[in-house]
Structures are given as structure tokens and as C-alpha cells.
C-alpha atoms as a printed R data frame, in Angstrom:
   type eleno elety resid chain resno       x      y      z
1  ATOM     1    CA   MET     A     1 -33.392 13.517 -5.566
2  ATOM     2    CA   VAL     A     2 -29.822 13.559 -4.802
3  ATOM     3    CA   ARG     A     3 -28.762 11.032 -2.755
4  ATOM     4    CA   TYR     A     4 -25.688 10.788 -0.463
5  ATOM     5    CA   PRO     A     5 -22.679  8.599 -1.795
6  ATOM     6    CA   LEU     A     6 -23.405  5.630  0.913
7  ATOM     7    CA   GLU     A     7 -19.579  5.243  1.035
8  ATOM     8    CA   ARG     A     8 -19.110  8.806  1.900
9  ATOM     9    CA   LEU     A     9 -21.875  8.092  4.756
10 ATOM    10    CA   TYR     A    10 -19.442  5.331  5.886
11 ATOM    11    CA   GLU     A    11 -16.276  7.361  5.564
12 ATOM    12    CA   GLU     A    12 -17.336 10.362  8.051
13 ATOM    13    CA   ILE     A    13 -19.621  7.895 10.291
14 ATOM    14    CA   ALA     A    14 -15.647  5.220 10.866
15 ATOM    15    CA   TYR     A    15 -13.618  8.533 10.969
16 ATOM    16    CA   ILE     A    16 -16.413 10.429 13.399
17 ATOM    17    CA   ALA     A    17 -16.604  7.242 15.212
18 ATOM    18    CA   TYR     A    18 -12.531  5.778 15.069
19 ATOM    19    CA   TYR     A    19 -11.664 10.043 16.809
20 ATOM    20    CA   PHE     A    20 -14.763 10.644 19.475
21 ATOM    21    CA   HIS     A    21 -15.995  6.958 20.724
22 ATOM    22    CA   TRP     A    22 -18.949  7.944 20.227
23 ATOM    23    CA   PRO     A    23 -21.679  5.174 19.801
24 ATOM    24    CA   HIS     A    24 -22.985  3.574 15.568
25 ATOM    25    CA   GLU     A    25 -26.770  5.255 16.296
26 ATOM    26    CA   GLN     A    26 -25.997  9.061 18.256
27 ATOM    27    CA   ILE     A    27 -23.309  9.758 14.878
28 ATOM    28    CA   MET     A    28 -26.030  7.818 12.864
29 ATOM    29    CA   ARG     A    29 -29.131 10.710 14.105
30 ATOM    30    CA   MET     A    30 -27.352 13.493 13.262
31 ATOM    31    CA   GLU     A    31 -28.587 15.898 10.292
32 ATOM    32    CA   HIS     A    32 -26.036 15.537  7.394
33 ATOM    33    CA   ARG     A    33 -23.766 19.446  7.513
34 ATOM    34    CA   GLU     A    34 -24.227 18.368 11.301
35 ATOM    35    CA   ARG     A    35 -21.336 15.028 10.709
36 ATOM    36    CA   GLN     A    36 -20.118 16.822  8.517
37 ATOM    37    CA   GLN     A    37 -18.865 20.150 10.496
38 ATOM    38    CA   TRP     A    38 -17.582 17.897 13.356
39 ATOM    39    CA   VAL     A    39 -15.816 16.051 10.610
40 ATOM    40    CA   ALA     A    40 -14.405 19.813  9.933
41 ATOM    41    CA   GLU     A    41 -13.873 20.245 14.076
42 ATOM    42    CA   ILE     A    42 -11.558 16.641 14.237
43 ATOM    43    CA   GLY     A    43  -9.600 17.920 10.943
44 ATOM    44    CA   LYS     A    44  -8.080 20.810 12.266
45 ATOM    45    CA   ILE     A    45  -7.824 18.827 15.720
46 ATOM    46    CA   ASN     A    46  -5.568 16.877 13.816
47 ATOM    47    CA   ARG     A    47  -3.704 19.379 12.205
48 ATOM    48    CA   ARG     A    48  -2.736 21.665 14.965
49 ATOM    49    CA   LEU     A    49  -1.043 18.145 16.319
50 ATOM    50    CA   ASN     A    50   0.117 18.025 13.383
51 ATOM    51    CA   ASP     A    51   1.250 20.867 13.663
52 ATOM    52    CA   ALA     A    52   2.604 21.085 17.090
53 ATOM    53    CA   LEU     A    53   4.228 17.711 16.951
54 ATOM    54    CA   ASP     A    54   6.193 19.087 13.563
55 ATOM    55    CA   ASP     A    55   7.356 22.177 15.572
56 ATOM    56    CA   GLY     A    56   8.665 20.486 18.586
57 ATOM    57    CA   ARG     A    57   6.171 21.365 20.509
58 ATOM    58    CA   GLY     A    58   4.985 17.784 21.159
59 ATOM    59    CA   PHE     A    59   1.047 18.043 23.083
């Protein structure tokens, strides 16, 4: 059985909690795949915001 690296789990939890302000318990109850989806969505949001700032559009 392959285990998910604990360090990566902490990174995902911290990332989601930082951006969405969701409690630790709620994030821990998520399946691995769901956490990865939320991490990807946060990344997309950040890329769009950064692109808008780079283009001078702001928020």
C-alpha cells in the first residue's frame, strides 16, 4: 500500500485553509481527490488574478 506523503498533506491543508478559511477538520474529512481539486481551483483563481494584475486590469 502506498501512502500519501505527510508533508504534501500538510501543504494541501495549509493552502486550502489559507485561501478559503475552512477549518482543519473540514479539510481533513475530504477525500484526497477532492482536496486536490480544491488546490487546483485555488491555483486557477490565483493565476487569473495575477494575469489581470499583469494586464493592468486589477481585480
